[in-house]
C-alpha positions in Angstrom: 33.1 32.4 71.2 34.4 34.4 74.0 33.8 33.4 77.6 34.2 35.2 80.8 35.3 32.7 83.6 34.7 33.9 87.3 37.1 32.1 89.7 38.8 31.9 93.0 42.4 31.7 92.7 42.9 29.2 95.7 40.9 25.9 95.6 41.7 25.0 99.0 40.3 28.2 100.6 36.5 28.7 100.9 35.4 31.1 98.4 34.7 34.6 99.3 33.3 37.1 97.0 35.8 39.6 97.7 38.6 36.9 96.1 36.6 36.6 92.9 38.7 36.9 89.9 38.0 36.8 86.0 39.8 35.7 82.8 38.5 35.6 79.2 39.2 32.7 77.0 38.1 31.7 73.4 36.4 28.3 73.0 33.8 26.6 70.9 31.7 26.1 73.8 31.0 26.8 77.4 31.9 23.0 78.3 35.2 23.4 76.3 36.1 26.6 78.1 35.5 25.2 81.5 37.3 22.3 80.7 40.4 24.2 79.5 40.6 26.2 82.7 40.2 23.2 85.0 43.0 21.3 83.1 45.2 24.3 82.8 44.8 25.7 86.3 44.2 25.1 90.1 41.3 27.6 90.2 38.1 27.0 91.6 35.7 27.7 89.0 32.4 29.6 90.0 30.9 30.4 86.8 31.3 30.6 83.3 29.6 33.2 81.0 29.2 33.4 77.1 29.7 36.8 76.0 27.6 38.4 73.5 28.9 41.2 71.0 27.7 44.0 73.2 29.1 42.5 76.5 32.4 41.9 74.8 32.7 45.3 73.5 32.1 46.5 77.1 34.5 44.2 78.6 37.2 45.2 75.9 37.0 48.8 77.1 38.2 47.6 80.5 42.2 47.9 81.3 42.3 44.6 82.5 40.8 42.7 79.2 43.4 40.3 78.0 42.3 37.0 76.2 44.0 33.9 78.2 45.4 31.1 76.0 46.9 27.8 77.3 
């Protein structure tokens, strides 16, 4: 399954909507995706979203789409 993780790059600052970024990760569950990002980054994770087939196809059209591996 593919997940889209919304995060703030700097966990020491107050979150601001303008600074929200996202990454894409393959995992077996939402919890596993969250743990992988938490253990491998210092990001302030806002939300983890599972992408269905239509949403994934749409995201792949974006020039910034890249699966993250740790």
